[in-house]
TIFIDREN-330224 format. One record per residue (C-alpha): z, y, x; residue number from 1. Coordinates in steps of 0.02 Angstrom, whole numbers, plus 50000, padded with zeros to 5 digits. Example, Ala and Ser with C-alpha at 12.3 -4.5 7.8 and 13.67 -1.06 7.14 Angstrom:
BEGIN
     up  north   east   nr
  50390  49775  50615    1
  50357  49947  50684    2
# end
This chain:
BEGIN
     up  north   east   nr
  52201  45048  45837    1
  52061  44959  45745    2
  52130  44788  45788    3
  52302  44834  45722    4
  52236  44919  45567    5
  52104  44797  45511    6
  52160  44627  45568    7
  52349  44629  45568    8
  52353  44724  45403    9
  52204  44646  45315   10
  52310  44557  45186   11
  52414  44710  45151   12
  52262  44817  45116   13
  52178  44684  45011   14
  52330  44681  44898   15
  52357  44868  44897   16
  52183  44918  44841   17
  52190  44803  44690   18
  52289  44931  44591   19
  52168  45073  44625   20
  52004  45095  44530   21
  51916  45203  44657   22
  51735  45184  44606   23
  51764  45208  44421   24
  51880  45356  44450   25
  52022  45274  44351   26
  52174  45271  44464   27
  52332  45173  44437   28
  52490  45276  44427   29
  52573  45176  44564   30
  52558  45240  44740   31
  52455  45143  44866   32
  52493  45153  45050   33
  52349  45069  45140   34
  52423  45091  45312   35
  52570  45181  45392   36
  52656  45200  45559   37
  52828  45273  45592   38
  52838  45445  45671   39
  52928  45373  45822   40
  52790  45247  45856   41
  52656  45379  45828   42
  52733  45497  45956   43
  52762  45353  46077   44
  52579  45302  46058   45
  52511  45475  46097   46
  52632  45488  46245   47
  52573  45322  46318   48
  52391  45367  46283   49
  52407  45535  46370   50
  52514  45485  46519   51
  52417  45325  46557   52
  52256  45425  46561   53
  52332  45548  46684   54
  52390  45406  46797   55
  52225  45310  46788   56
  52121  45466  46821   57
  52234  45516  46966   58
  52224  45342  47040   59
  52035  45341  47025   60
  52028  45512  47106   61
  52132  45452  47253   62
  52027  45295  47269   63
  51866  45397  47275   64
  51938  45515  47405   65
  51907  45666  47294   66
  52094  45700  47286   67
  52122  45673  47472   68
  52264  45558  47521   69
  52387  45626  47391   70
  52508  45652  47320   71
  52486  45841  47312   72
  52342  45866  47194   73
  52342  45943  47021   74
  52310  45840  46866   75
  52159  45948  46827   76
  52085  45910  46998   77
  52074  45726  46950   78
  51971  45775  46798   79
  51827  45852  46895   80
  51730  45694  46944   81
  51687  45536  46847   82
  51768  45432  46779   83
  51914  45555  46766   84
  51804  45692  46696   85
  51736  45580  46558   86
  51904  45505  46513   87
  51993  45673  46507   88
  51863  45749  46391   89
  51891  45613  46263   90
  52077  45578  46283   91
  52135  45759  46290   92
  52027  45800  46139   93
  52096  45659  46033   94
  52275  45677  46099   95
  52283  45857  46040   96
  52245  45797  45863   97
  52386  45671  45874   98
  52505  45803  45943   99
  52459  45913  45794  100
  52530  45775  45683  101
  52691  45787  45785  102
  52703  45971  45735  103
  52676  45917  45555  104
  52826  45801  45569  105
  52928  45943  45643  106
  52878  46062  45504  107
  52928  45940  45368  108
  53093  45899  45452  109
  53134  46084  45460  110
  53073  46113  45283  111
  53179  45975  45210  112
  53330  46040  45304  113
  53301  46218  45242  114
  53308  46182  45056  115
  53469  46280  45046  116
  53451  46464  45094  117
  53517  46505  45267  118
  53581  46685  45280  119
  53650  46669  45456  120
  53576  46795  45577  121
  53485  46703  45715  122
  53392  46767  45866  123
  53239  46665  45813  124
  53250  46695  45626  125
  53081  46781  45628  126
  53005  46611  45668  127
  52990  46538  45495  128
  52941  46356  45475  129
  52764  46410  45436  130
  52752  46521  45590  131
  52821  46383  45700  132
  52691  46262  45629  133
  52553  46387  45662  134
  52611  46410  45841  135
  52610  46221  45868  136
  52437  46196  45792  137
  52363  46338  45894  138
  52441  46262  46050  139
  52350  46100  46010  140
  52187  46196  45986  141
  52208  46271  46161  142
  52243  46098  46233  143
  52084  46028  46154  144
  51980  46144  46264  145
  52072  46095  46424  146
  51980  45928  46429  147
  51813  46000  46373  148
  51811  46136  46507  149
  51864  46067  46676  150
  51920  46182  46815  151
  51777  46176  46942  152
  51652  46317  46913  153
  51511  46262  47028  154
  51535  46074  47048  155
  51384  45993  46959  156
  51493  45846  46907  157
  51608  45963  46813  158
  51515  46124  46766  159
  51674  46201  46699  160
  51769  46363  46717  161
  51934  46373  46808  162
  51987  46534  46721  163
  51962  46469  46544  164
  52032  46297  46587  165
  52191  46367  46665  166
  52214  46497  46528  167
  52203  46365  46391  168
  52324  46250  46483  169
  52451  46389  46511  170
  52435  46447  46330  171
  52469  46270  46269  172
  52628  46254  46370  173
  52683  46432  46335  174
  52670  46406  46147  175
  52756  46238  46163  176
  52896  46326  46257  177
  52914  46443  46108  178
  52934  46294  45991  179
  53065  46216  46105  180
  53158  46382  46119  181
  53164  46407  45930  182
  53233  46231  45906  183
  53367  46266  46036  184
  53416  46437  45967  185
  53392  46412  45781  186
  53394  46226  45735  187
  53367  46183  45552  188
  53413  46000  45543  189
  53589  45932  45550  190
  53544  45825  45700  191
  53470  45976  45788  192
  53630  46076  45761  193
  53737  45951  45856  194
  53799  46025  46022  195
  53724  45887  46130  196
  53556  45902  46043  197
  53554  46091  46061  198
  53602  46077  46244  199
  53462  45953  46276  200
  53335  46065  46187  201
  53396  46215  46286  202
  53378  46121  46451  203
  53202  46067  46403  204
  53160  46246  46353  205
  53226  46321  46516  206
  53140  46193  46628  207
  52973  46202  46537  208
  52976  46392  46530  209
  53015  46402  46716  210
  52869  46287  46755  211
  52753  46386  46642  212
  52800  46548  46730  213
  52763  46470  46900  214
  52591  46416  46841  215
  52560  46583  46755  216
  52600  46677  46916  217
  52480  46567  47013  218
  52346  46598  46880  219
  52374  46786  46888  220
  52358  46785  47077  221
  52197  46683  47070  222
  52118  46798  46942  223
  52162  46952  47044  224
  52124  46874  47214  225
  52303  46888  47274  226
  52391  46771  47395  227
  52523  46653  47332  228
  52637  46594  47471  229
  52605  46450  47594  230
  52445  46353  47555  231
  52423  46474  47409  232
  52576  46394  47330  233
  52475  46242  47277  234
  52608  46112  47312  235
  52742  46212  47221  236
  52628  46236  47069  237
  52578  46052  47066  238
  52760  45999  47064  239
  52792  46122  46921  240
  52643  46050  46827  241
  52705  45871  46840  242
  52882  45920  46789  243
  52818  46017  46639  244
  52709  45875  46576  245
  52854  45753  46597  246
  52976  45864  46502  247
  52848  45891  46365  248
  52836  45702  46340  249
  53026  45692  46337  250
  53033  45836  46213  251
  52917  45751  46089  252
  52999  45581  46099  253
  53179  45642  46087  254
  53135  45737  45929  255
  53043  45587  45859  256
  53191  45472  45890  257
  53318  45595  45818  258
  53251  45700  45674  259
  53090  45606  45629  260
  53174  45438  45601  261
  53138  45438  45413  262
  52955  45489  45424  263
  52790  45396  45432  264
  52607  45442  45454  265
  52505  45355  45319  266
  52335  45325  45242  267
  52361  45336  45053  268
  52245  45302  44908  269
  52344  45387  44771  270
  52436  45551  44746  271
  52591  45469  44674  272
  52725  45440  44805  273
  52804  45270  44831  274
  52968  45240  44742  275
  53113  45319  44833  276
  53005  45422  44951  277
  52929  45594  44960  278
  52745  45605  45002  279
  52666  45759  45077  280
  52477  45766  45076  281
  52418  45836  45243  282
  52230  45831  45213  283
  52124  45743  45083  284
  51982  45625  45125  285
  51855  45744  45052  286
  51911  45887  45163  287
  51902  45776  45317  288
  51722  45732  45271  289
  51675  45916  45255  290
  51765  45957  45418  291
  51668  45823  45511  292
  51502  45882  45439  293
  51539  46062  45489  294
  51579  46009  45667  295
  51417  45911  45687  296
  51313  46053  45616  297
  51409  46177  45724  298
  51368  46088  45888  299
  51184  46063  45843  300
  51151  46239  45778  301
  51259  46337  45902  302
  51194  46250  46057  303
  51013  46270  46000  304
  51036  46456  45967  305
  51124  46487  46133  306
  50990  46393  46231  307
  50851  46482  46139  308
  50932  46651  46174  309
  50944  46610  46360  310
  50766  46539  46368  311
  50830  46370  46427  312
  50701  46265  46333  313
  50524  46225  46385  314
  50476  46174  46207  315
  50514  46244  46035  316
  50612  46089  45987  317
  50701  46012  46138  318
  50788  45846  46145  319
  50966  45861  46083  320
  51032  45798  46249  321
  50934  45932  46342  322
  51029  46068  46248  323
  51195  46007  46322  324
  51154  46014  46508  325
  51205  46194  46546  326
  51355  46308  46517  327
  51425  46347  46390  328
  51330  46219  46285  329
  51405  46075  46383  330
  51580  46138  46340  331
  51537  46152  46156  332
  51458  45979  46150  333
  51607  45897  46237  334
  51730  45979  46117  335
  51633  45963  45955  336
  51575  45782  45973  337
  51752  45722  46014  338
  51830  45818  45870  339
  51695  45761  45748  340
  51721  45581  45805  341
  51909  45599  45779  342
  51880  45661  45602  343
  51746  45533  45555  344
  51849  45385  45616  345
  51978  45427  45482  346
  51836  45455  45359  347
  51764  45283  45396  348
  51931  45206  45350  349
  51938  45300  45185  350
  51759  45264  45136  351
  51777  45079  45177  352
  51936  45066  45073  353
  51843  45143  44928  354
  51690  45035  44960  355
  51791  44874  44968  356
  51882  44914  44806  357
  51988  44758  44776  358
  51879  44642  44879  359
  51926  44684  45059  360
  51851  44552  45170  361
  51800  44519  45348  362
  51638  44610  45309  363
  51734  44770  45276  364
  51830  44750  45438  365
  51666  44723  45529  366
  51588  44877  45449  367
  51733  44985  45507  368
  51717  44915  45683  369
  51531  44957  45680  370
  51570  45134  45622  371
  51699  45159  45759  372
  51580  45094  45894  373
  51440  45208  45835  374
  51556  45358  45824  375
  51623  45328  45999  376
  51443  45319  46060  377
  51409  45483  45971  378
  51555  45561  46064  379
  51492  45482  46225  380
  51326  45572  46221  381
  51420  45737  46212  382
  51549  45689  46344  383
  51420  45626  46470  384
  51269  45741  46478  385
  51104  45707  46564  386
  51111  45843  46696  387
  51084  45799  46879  388
  51269  45805  46921  389
  51322  45686  46784  390
  51245  45523  46724  391
  51080  45522  46630  392
  51081  45331  46616  393
  51250  45328  46529  394
  51197  45470  46415  395
  51041  45375  46362  396
  51141  45215  46336  397
  51264  45306  46223  398
  51118  45375  46121  399
  51039  45203  46104  400
  51204  45122  46052  401
  51233  45259  45924  402
  51058  45237  45851  403
  51062  45046  45843  404
  51242  45020  45784  405
  51234  45161  45656  406
  51070  45093  45588  407
  51143  44917  45578  408
  51295  44986  45487  409
  51182  45079  45365  410
  51077  44924  45325  411
  51228  44811  45299  412
  51316  44942  45193  413
  51174  44966  45069  414
  51144  44778  45059  415
  51327  44737  45028  416
  51339  44880  44904  417
  51200  44804  44800  418
  51280  44632  44805  419
  51448  44698  44748  420
  51368  44804  44613  421
  51278  44653  44540  422
  51444  44560  44533  423
  51554  44700  44467  424
  51434  44766  44335  425
  51467  44608  44235  426
  51650  44656  44207  427
  51636  44846  44219  428
  51480  44919  44136  429
  51527  45093  44199  430
  51534  45042  44381  431
  51446  45167  44493  432
  51269  45117  44542  433
  51219  45104  44725  434
  51151  45267  44794  435
  50962  45274  44808  436
  50979  45413  44936  437
  51081  45299  45051  438
  50953  45162  45033  439
  50812  45280  45080  440
  50907  45350  45229  441
  50949  45178  45296  442
  50768  45124  45281  443
  50709  45285  45364  444
  50828  45256  45510  445
  50770  45075  45525  446
  50588  45134  45540  447
  50608  45287  45651  448
  50723  45215  45786  449
  50597  45087  45854  450
  50453  45210  45834  451
  50543  45337  45942  452
  50565  45216  46086  453
  50385  45156  46071  454
  50315  45333  46090  455
  50453  45389  46210  456
  50337  45403  46360  457
  50175  45431  46264  458
  50203  45592  46168  459
  50352  45703  46218  460
  50328  45816  46066  461
  50341  45671  45944  462
  50487  45602  46043  463
  50581  45767  46028  464
  50548  45777  45841  465
  50602  45596  45811  466
  50762  45626  45910  467
  50811  45763  45787  468
  50752  45664  45635  469
  50855  45511  45681  470
  51010  45613  45720  471
  51000  45709  45556  472
  50961  45551  45455  473
  51111  45458  45526  474
  51228  45607  45507  475
  51165  45627  45328  476
  51195  45442  45294  477
  51373  45449  45361  478
  51411  45609  45266  479
  51334  45559  45100  480
  51409  45385  45112  481
  51582  45457  45137  482
  51565  45588  45001  483
  51491  45458  44883  484
  51637  45340  44912  485
  51784  45461  44903  486
  51716  45591  44780  487
  51822  45527  44635  488
  51969  45466  44737  489
  52136  45541  44788  490
  52133  45465  44961  491
  52218  45567  45096  492
  52314  45570  45257  493
  52496  45599  45215  494
  52672  45601  45285  495
  52798  45491  45197  496
  52981  45541  45199  497
  53128  45432  45155  498
  53260  45554  45090  499
  53428  45549  45177  500
  53603  45595  45123  501
  53716  45719  45210  502
  53764  45590  45340  503
  53581  45563  45383  504
  53572  45391  45303  505
  53421  45341  45198  506
  53446  45343  45012  507
  53339  45290  44865  508
  53284  45423  44743  509
  53147  45451  44617  510
  53023  45580  44680  511
  52902  45692  44589  512
  52744  45744  44678  513
  52652  45907  44696  514
  52484  45918  44780  515
  52514  46039  44921  516
  52388  46052  45058  517
  52548  46103  45131  518
  52722  46054  45084  519
  52809  46042  44918  520
  52891  45872  44921  521
  52998  45903  44767  522
  52975  46018  44622  523
  53161  46055  44604  524
  53196  46106  44782  525
  53106  46273  44784  526
  53000  46234  44936  527
  52862  46361  44954  528
  52680  46325  44991  529
  52618  46332  45170  530
# end
């Protein structure tokens, strides 16, 4: 992703940001699309990402002997031991965010097709576009916990909960079945109303629902200690699981290649849509920053309170990693660090675009790479905890990489900021001065990181305190840096739509924009807010 975004498209971004005065708060009226990807490619990417992880984890599980000789083992079973457990925690967490974008595409496709009132009585008419979007987003939320909470209750390499894991997985597919059923019974788009398309959606709905019911029956029997046929029905359920995942992938990609053909997922630096396109702001850069901050504070505060309430700590201020070695704190840390990383990766792109202004260079590409590496390391320390059943060495390596790379990023950022300020102030006397707070935080990180590792074995109390200080300093630097960069900008993640005529062919029009955290692509079409 980084290679595609910041090397292949370097020239495009360098040109695009020239028309946008981010730091001075004086935006050009022309729209700036820093990066975009078609809906079809986006859905194909998440499909490949998800399926390849399943296959790799399953292969590793077979190789280790944990899954027997195969092939009859559930997907979840391959996520109980490393490396499958580590990979699933990250990939499932990030994939659910990407699938949520798929539901955004679906919502917009239905919304555009519903501009004219539809008075026909349908069996699924109660499922408005907004309700269908909510169902899809909640399904993704359930899926995000499937990776964080694996299905082995007592295995020290998993430390999960089979009941919660299975319930979240079944809920995800059950809600997805609802979406598929609504599209089959009450399609909104012209493409969706075609007989062949409706038949395909109905087949997908019937197959996926049947598989969900098989898995739900098995889950009910497990919870109530009931038998479930030969070998507890495991083989039958495993086959249903594989079929359901396969049909879900088919479901997403067929929709993407049929009704999402005129849509793109984009990073934009202005609220004015490109000529001939509608632009729907999904979430602004500032809101992503706040969301990431909330997630980081949530995992630190909640896990500390839970551990303190259960008397899990031997000191008043434990190491952060020590808080994530027992249930349910390990579930919370796996989920929160991955979701925070997913949010802050987008934030790093926005802040760097604002920071580069009209001088995007290899330094900016390098800074984004540093941010991504440090954020992945931050996620790693939540994914791999330091309990006996997991891998303390990997956990400590992730912490060290996060500290060092984040500190290096902070030092380079404040230095480059000063250099660019000295050059730009000559032509723009109102150019924003470098932040003194960022300079202090970067210096503080530079001092405390080596001190912590010098006293690591000498004074545990000081080591614990420095662990918290460094974490809070680096989180504060990332947060303030992002807020500082995008505070006066209109940067956002958006969906671009090329309007089509009645035959479904793209047409060129002049669009007017309304800022809708939800959807109001055109002011004259009467599209309500989300």
